[in-house]
C-alpha positions in Angstrom: 74.4 0.2 -19.9 76.5 1.4 -22.6 73.8 3.1 -24.4 72.5 4.7 -21.3 75.9 5.8 -20.9 76.3 7.4 -24.4 72.7 9.4 -23.7 74.0 10.6 -20.3 77.2 12.2 -21.8 75.0 13.5 -25.0 72.8 15.0 -22.7 75.2 16.3 -20.8 77.0 18.0 -23.5 73.5 19.1 -25.1 73.0 21.1 -21.4 76.8 22.0 -21.6 76.1 23.7 -25.0 73.2 25.8 -24.1 74.4 26.9 -20.8 77.3 28.2 -22.2 74.8 29.9 -25.4 73.4 31.7 -22.3 76.9 32.7 -21.0 78.2 34.1 -24.3 74.6 36.2 -24.3 75.0 37.8 -21.4 79.2 38.4 -21.7 78.2 39.7 -25.0 75.2 42.3 -23.5 77.8 43.3 -20.8 80.9 44.2 -22.6 80.1 44.0 -26.1 81.6 41.5 -28.6 83.2 39.4 -29.8 82.9 36.9 -26.7 84.5 33.7 -25.9 84.3 30.6 -23.0 88.0 29.8 -21.4 87.1 25.9 -20.9 89.9 24.1 -18.4 91.4 20.6 -20.2 90.8 17.4 -17.7 94.9 17.2 -18.9 97.1 20.5 -20.3 98.2 20.0 -23.8 101.6 18.7 -24.5 103.5 21.9 -25.7 105.4 21.0 -28.8 103.4 23.0 -31.7 102.1 20.2 -33.3 98.4 21.1 -31.8 97.7 17.4 -32.3 97.3 17.4 -28.0 93.6 16.1 -27.8 92.7 19.3 -25.4 92.7 21.6 -28.1 89.3 20.1 -29.2 87.7 21.4 -26.1 88.3 24.9 -27.2 86.4 27.2 -29.4 88.2 28.4 -32.3 88.5 31.9 -32.9 89.2 32.6 -36.9 90.9 35.8 -37.0 89.6 38.7 -39.3 91.1 41.9 -40.9 92.7 44.1 -38.3 90.5 46.8 -39.8 86.7 45.2 -39.8 87.2 44.8 -44.0 84.2 42.2 -44.7 86.7 40.3 -47.0 88.1 36.5 -46.0 91.6 37.1 -45.3 93.4 35.0 -48.0 95.2 32.8 -45.1 92.9 31.6 -42.6 94.3 31.7 -39.1 92.6 30.1 -36.0 93.1 30.8 -32.3 92.8 28.9 -29.3 93.1 29.4 -25.8 92.5 26.3 -23.1 93.2 27.8 -18.9 93.3 26.3 -15.7 94.1 27.3 -12.4 98.6 27.7 -12.9 98.4 28.1 -16.4 97.2 30.2 -19.9 97.1 28.0 -23.2 97.4 29.5 -26.7 97.8 27.7 -30.0 97.9 29.6 -33.3 97.0 27.8 -36.8 98.1 29.5 -39.4 98.0 28.8 -43.2 100.4 29.6 -45.2 100.6 29.2 -49.1 103.8 31.2 -49.9 106.3 29.5 -46.9 109.0 29.9 -49.1 108.8 33.8 -48.7 108.3 34.3 -44.8 110.0 36.8 -43.3 111.7 35.7 -39.7 112.1 39.0 -37.6 114.3 39.5 -34.6 117.3 37.7 -33.8 116.8 37.9 -30.1 114.3 37.5 -27.4 112.5 40.9 -27.1 113.5 41.7 -30.6 112.5 43.3 -34.0 109.7 40.3 -34.0 107.2 42.6 -35.2 108.8 43.0 -38.5 108.2 39.7 -39.6 105.5 37.2 -40.2 104.2 36.7 -36.2 101.6 36.9 -34.5 100.6 38.2 -30.7 98.8 37.9 -28.2 97.1 40.9 -25.7 96.1 39.8 -22.5 94.1 42.6 -19.9 93.3 40.1 -16.7 89.9 41.9 -15.5 89.2 43.7 -18.7 90.4 47.0 -16.8 90.8 48.5 -20.2 93.4 51.1 -19.6 95.9 52.5 -22.5 99.1 50.2 -22.2 98.5 48.6 -19.3 98.3 45.0 -20.8 100.4 41.9 -21.7 102.0 41.8 -25.0 103.4 38.7 -26.7 104.7 38.5 -30.4 106.2 35.2 -32.0 107.5 34.7 -35.3 107.6 31.4 -36.7 110.7 29.8 -35.8 109.5 30.3 -31.6 111.4 33.0 -30.7 109.4 35.9 -29.0 109.7 39.0 -27.8 106.8 39.8 -23.8 106.3 43.4 -23.1 104.3 44.9 -20.2 103.3 48.1 -20.0 105.1 48.6 -23.0 108.6 47.6 -21.4 110.3 44.8 -22.5 112.1 44.5 -18.6 108.8 42.3 -17.9 109.8 38.6 -18.7 107.5 35.8 -17.9 108.1 32.0 -17.8 106.9 31.4 -21.4 107.2 28.4 -22.9 107.2 28.4 -26.9 106.9 25.5 -29.4 106.5 26.3 -33.3 106.1 23.6 -36.2 106.8 24.9 -39.7 104.8 22.5 -42.8 105.1 23.4 -46.3 101.0 25.2 -46.0 101.2 26.5 -42.5 102.8 27.0 -39.4 101.3 26.6 -35.9 102.1 27.4 -32.6 101.6 26.3 -29.2 102.6 28.6 -25.9 102.1 28.4 -22.2 101.8 31.3 -20.1 101.8 31.0 -16.4 99.1 33.1 -14.1 101.5 34.3 -11.3 103.5 35.1 -14.0 100.5 37.7 -15.3 100.2 38.8 -11.5 97.6 36.1 -10.7 98.6 34.9 -8.0 96.0 34.5 -6.1 92.7 34.6 -7.9 91.7 35.0 -11.0 89.4 37.6 -12.7 86.1 35.8 -14.9 86.4 38.2 -17.8 89.7 39.5 -19.2 90.4 41.1 -22.3 92.0 39.1 -24.6 93.4 40.0 -28.7 94.9 37.5 -31.1 96.6 38.6 -33.7 98.5 38.0 -36.7 100.9 40.0 -39.3 102.2 38.5 -42.4 104.0 41.3 -44.5 103.8 42.7 -47.1 106.4 41.3 -50.4 107.2 42.8 -53.5 109.9 45.3 -55.5 108.5 48.2 -54.4 110.2 51.7 -54.8 108.7 55.8 -55.1 109.7 57.8 -58.1 112.8 59.5 -57.4 113.9 57.6 -54.6 112.3 59.0 -51.4 109.1 58.1 -49.5 106.3 61.0 -50.2 102.8 61.1 -50.2 103.1 63.1 -53.6 104.9 60.1 -56.1 103.4 57.3 -58.0 105.4 54.3 -57.0 107.7 52.4 -59.7 106.8 48.5 -58.7 109.4 45.9 -60.1 108.0 42.3 -60.9 104.5 42.8 -59.9 103.5 39.6 -60.4 105.6 38.8 -57.4 103.7 41.4 -55.2 102.0 40.5 -52.7 99.3 42.5 -50.0 100.4 42.4 -46.6 97.3 41.3 -44.1 96.8 42.0 -40.4 94.6 40.3 -38.7 92.8 39.7 -35.6 89.8 37.6 -33.1 88.9 40.9 -32.5 89.6 44.2 -35.4 90.1 47.2 -33.8 88.9 48.3 -36.9 92.0 50.8 -37.1 96.0 50.3 -38.1 96.4 49.6 -34.3 96.5 46.5 -32.6 97.0 48.6 -29.1 93.3 49.9 -28.4 92.5 48.0 -25.8 88.5 48.6 -25.2 88.6 47.0 -28.8 90.1 43.5 -27.2 87.1 40.9 -27.0 85.7 39.6 -24.0 86.4 36.1 -22.3 85.1 34.3 -19.7 86.6 31.8 -17.6 86.3 28.4 -16.8 88.3 28.6 -13.8 88.3 32.2 -12.7 87.6 33.2 -8.7 87.3 36.8 -8.7 83.8 39.0 -10.2 84.3 41.2 -12.8 82.3 44.5 -13.0 80.7 45.6 -16.3 81.7 48.9 -18.2 78.6 51.4 -17.6 78.0 52.0 -21.2 79.6 49.5 -24.0 78.2 52.8 -26.5 78.7 55.9 -25.5 77.3 59.0 -27.8 78.7 61.9 -27.7 77.5 64.2 -30.5 75.1 63.3 -32.8 73.7 66.0 -35.5 71.0 65.7 -38.3 69.9 69.7 -38.1 66.6 69.2 -38.9 65.7 71.6 -36.1 67.5 74.4 -37.8 70.7 74.6 -36.1 73.7 74.2 -36.2 75.4 72.9 -32.6 78.2 73.2 -31.6 80.1 74.1 -35.1 80.7 78.4 -36.5 81.2 79.5 -39.2 78.0 77.0 -40.7 74.7 77.6 -42.4 72.0 75.5 -42.5 71.4 73.8 -46.2 68.6 73.1 -47.1 69.2 69.8 -49.0 70.4 66.1 -46.7 71.7 62.8 -47.7 68.3 61.1 -47.5 67.4 63.5 -50.1 64.9 65.9 -48.8 65.8 67.8 -45.1 68.5 70.1 -43.9 72.3 70.4 -43.5 75.2 72.6 -42.7 77.5 74.1 -45.2 80.5 76.5 -44.7 78.9 80.6 -44.2 82.5 81.3 -46.4 86.5 79.3 -45.8 86.0 77.1 -43.6 84.1 75.2 -39.9 84.6 74.4 -37.1 83.7 71.8 -34.4 84.0 73.5 -30.9 84.2 70.6 -28.7 86.9 70.0 -26.9 88.1 65.9 -27.3 89.4 63.5 -24.5 89.5 60.1 -23.7 90.1 59.3 -27.8 91.5 56.2 -27.8 88.2 54.4 -28.5 86.0 57.2 -29.9 84.7 57.2 -34.0 83.5 60.2 -36.6 81.2 59.4 -38.9 80.1 62.0 -41.6 77.7 62.5 -44.7 79.9 64.5 -47.6 79.2 66.4 -50.6 81.3 68.4 -52.5 82.9 69.4 -55.8 84.2 66.3 -58.4 88.0 65.3 -57.2 88.0 67.8 -54.4 89.6 67.4 -51.3 87.8 68.1 -47.5 90.4 68.9 -45.1 89.8 67.9 -41.4 92.2 67.7 -38.4 92.0 68.0 -34.9 94.3 71.8 -32.8 96.2 69.7 -30.0 96.8 72.2 -26.8 100.0 73.5 -28.4 98.3 74.7 -31.3 99.7 71.9 -33.5 98.1 70.4 -36.2 96.8 66.5 -35.7 95.3 63.7 -38.1 93.8 60.7 -38.1 95.7 57.4 -39.8 92.8 56.6 -41.3 89.6 57.1 -42.7 87.1 55.0 -45.3 84.7 56.2 -47.5 81.1 54.4 -48.3 80.5 55.7 -52.1 77.6 54.2 -54.7 78.6 51.6 -57.3 77.9 54.7 -59.4 79.9 56.8 -58.1 83.0 54.3 -57.4 82.8 53.2 -61.4 83.7 57.5 -62.5 86.0 58.4 -59.6 89.4 59.4 -60.2 92.3 59.5 -58.2 95.4 60.8 -58.5 99.0 60.0 -57.4 98.6 61.1 -54.1 96.0 58.4 -53.1 98.4 55.4 -54.4 100.9 55.8 -52.2 100.8 53.9 -48.9 103.8 54.7 -46.4 102.0 52.0 -43.9 104.8 48.7 -43.2 101.8 46.5 -44.6 99.5 48.4 -46.4 101.2 49.6 -49.7 98.3 50.7 -52.0 100.6 50.8 -55.4 97.0 50.6 -57.7 96.6 53.9 -59.0 92.6 53.9 -59.5 92.5 53.1 -55.7 90.8 49.7 -54.3 87.2 49.4 -53.4 86.4 46.7 -50.6 83.5 44.3 -50.5 80.5 46.3 -48.7 77.0 45.2 -47.7 74.0 47.1 -49.1 74.1 49.5 -52.3 77.6 50.9 -51.4 81.0 50.5 -52.1 84.0 51.6 -49.9 87.6 51.8 -49.8 89.6 53.5 -47.3 92.0 56.3 -47.2 95.1 57.1 -45.2 96.5 60.2 -43.8 100.4 60.2 -43.0 103.0 62.8 -42.0 103.0 65.2 -42.6 100.0 66.1 -44.1 96.7 67.1 -43.1 94.1 64.7 -42.7 92.3 64.8 -46.3 89.4 63.2 -47.9 89.5 63.1 -51.4 85.9 63.4 -52.2 84.8 60.7 -55.2 81.8 62.1 -57.6 79.1 64.0 -57.0 77.0 62.1 -54.9 77.2 61.8 -51.4 79.7 59.8 -49.7 79.6 58.1 -46.3 82.8 59.6 -44.1 84.0 56.8 -41.3 87.2 57.9 -39.3 89.0 56.2 -36.3 89.1 59.1 -34.3 91.2 57.7 -31.3 94.0 57.3 -33.5 94.5 61.4 -33.8 97.6 62.6 -32.7 100.4 64.9 -34.5 103.9 63.3 -36.0 106.8 65.1 -35.0 110.2 63.4 -37.1 108.2 60.4 -37.4 107.2 60.0 -34.1 104.1 59.8 -33.0 103.9 62.2 -29.8 102.3 60.4 -26.6 97.9 61.1 -26.7 97.9 62.9 -23.3 99.8 65.7 -24.9 97.8 65.8 -27.9 93.5 65.7 -27.4 92.9 68.1 -30.1 90.0 71.2 -28.9 87.6 70.4 -31.3 87.8 69.9 -35.2 88.5 71.9 -38.1 86.4 71.1 -41.6 88.2 73.1 -44.8 87.9 72.3 -48.7 89.4 74.6 -51.3 85.2 74.0 -52.5 81.7 74.8 -51.7 81.0 71.1 -49.3 78.1 70.3 -47.3 77.7 68.4 -44.0 75.3 65.8 -42.9 74.6 63.2 -39.6 77.7 64.4 -38.1 78.1 61.5 -35.0 80.6 61.0 -32.8 80.9 57.9 -30.1 83.0 55.7 -28.0 82.6 51.4 -28.1 80.2 49.1 -29.9 77.4 49.7 -31.6 75.9 46.9 -31.5 71.8 48.0 -31.1 70.0 46.9 -34.2 67.5 50.1 -35.5 64.4 51.0 -34.9 61.9 49.5 -37.1 60.8 51.4 -40.0 57.3 53.1 -39.9 55.6 55.7 -41.9 55.2 53.2 -45.3 53.1 54.2 -48.0 52.3 52.1 -51.3 51.6 54.1 -54.2 50.8 52.2 -57.9 51.4 53.8 -60.9 50.8 50.9 -64.0 53.8 47.9 -63.6 55.7 50.2 -61.3 55.3 50.5 -56.9 57.1 53.7 -55.1 57.4 53.0 -51.6 58.1 55.6 -49.3 59.2 55.5 -45.1 60.4 57.4 -42.0 63.7 57.7 -41.8 64.5 54.8 -38.8 66.0 55.4 -35.5 69.5 54.4 -34.4 72.7 54.7 -32.4 75.2 55.7 -35.6 73.7 55.6 -39.0 71.1 54.4 -41.0 73.0 53.9 -44.4 70.6 51.5 -45.8 67.0 49.9 -45.9 66.4 46.7 -48.0 62.8 45.6 -49.6 62.7 41.9 -49.9 60.0 39.8 -51.4 59.8 36.8 -49.0 63.3 35.7 -48.7 64.9 37.1 -52.1 66.2 40.6 -52.1 64.2 42.9 -54.7 65.4 46.7 -53.6 68.2 48.6 -52.1 67.7 52.4 -51.0 70.2 54.9 -48.8 67.0 57.4 -49.0 63.7 57.1 -47.8 61.7 55.9 -51.6 62.3 52.9 -53.8 60.3 52.0 -57.0 59.7 48.4 -57.4 58.2 46.6 -60.5 54.8 45.4 -59.4 56.0 41.4 -60.7 58.2 41.7 -57.3 55.6 42.6 -55.2 54.8 39.7 -53.2 55.0 39.1 -49.4 56.9 42.7 -49.3 58.8 43.6 -46.2 61.2 45.8 -45.3 64.6 46.4 -43.1 66.8 49.0 -41.9 70.6 49.0 -41.7 73.6 50.1 -39.5 77.0 50.8 -40.5 77.8 48.2 -38.1 75.2 45.6 -40.5 73.2 45.4 -37.2 69.3 45.2 -38.8 65.7 46.4 -37.8 63.5 43.9 -37.3 61.5 43.2 -40.8 58.1 45.3 -41.3 55.4 43.5 -43.4 54.2 46.4 -46.5 50.6 46.0 -47.0 
């Protein structure tokens, strides 16, 4: 009898797992990623901060990654878990911490400045409305003090229970939030936008030379061995320094839900894509076609003289991304910025530069690129910090800060890729961000003191989760002990940033261009795959 029961339970678990996988796949296709299913516990967990209640084993562990989308793993692991029944939402955090003695406790009362120290955050968008600021936001510090906010107003005070425990190498959180306090007394939406975040502050005695915060000075560091880089992490990275991009929240389906939720019409919305191969400059002005491009052969654009303008009014910027390929004189700067309706300049707060390893090894950055005014991202190393990146690339994140114009420091003589979260374009007035509704740029201006070339200019909203097209037009030439391969460019929603040649399962070559040479000895069972900037990969194509 016991064997029959065990077999039945095992069968039910397998069936449940398969059903969850199908539900997750459907949710991902309709809303994008990341996705999770929020189960209903048989018995609610006891809220004591200890995480030892059996109910938590039912919840999917949600591991936090870098908020900005960096590929490295954070130094301290953070796992969130979510459960829900008809009355309450239950959320826990398990925060590894190898430097507990230096934790910072922010805030002295409820709704205080919790964000100034170590903290976790909960973002809840019931019904997945994706409207700016129309969500619930809860911050919790290691001592269990919390701040609860709705629509940016601290006047919302939910009947929230929070318990925390601080141990030698971690701190843990358990909290319960009544559904009724989330306006859900008459039913629970099937899909929510949710994010779980953690802020681990930067630590170290850092003083700018001259005593003031300025982009143009080299910071002095007392006891650099005690310096600790800040870490902002999230279950669903927003790909910017801001936690508050509601369109970037993760997508959660509730087992106890009663109200259907419509999926967005588009997960990905292409606003502009120009590769200039048709010989036209599109909405650019003061630009001419150049007979060279990112892949090696083809067309791009450069200014006729002075600056180029992208005359394209930009609205609904919160979840918009700009990508372009750039080439200009070594160690020069490209300035790019928007013009708000009142003609004031506005710029983004962050960009990423993808460069080849050869360029990365020779790059030089002046002091201006080393000091970062963001609270948790002090970039004090004078050479700039390279980040992990897939393929034949290295990546370095740059930043803009008031009152300077946004600019990209060009690191070498080869092409680079620049990616900017346009949603963070805004102008600064006395260190305060002007509301976005007053700040939509009429277009973008690109300017440099030296000649520059742009290729593959792309603007889009949402998330690129589609793979590039399979590689076609493959040709193979044999010259002695070398094989030269060439192919035509794959199509993609955003940008294919490299191609990978495999021999069986072994990678033998990578190229950002449309040709590569490999030793004849490695040319067995060859195939080629295209990767885009979001690490979506095409189907492998055999090379015969």
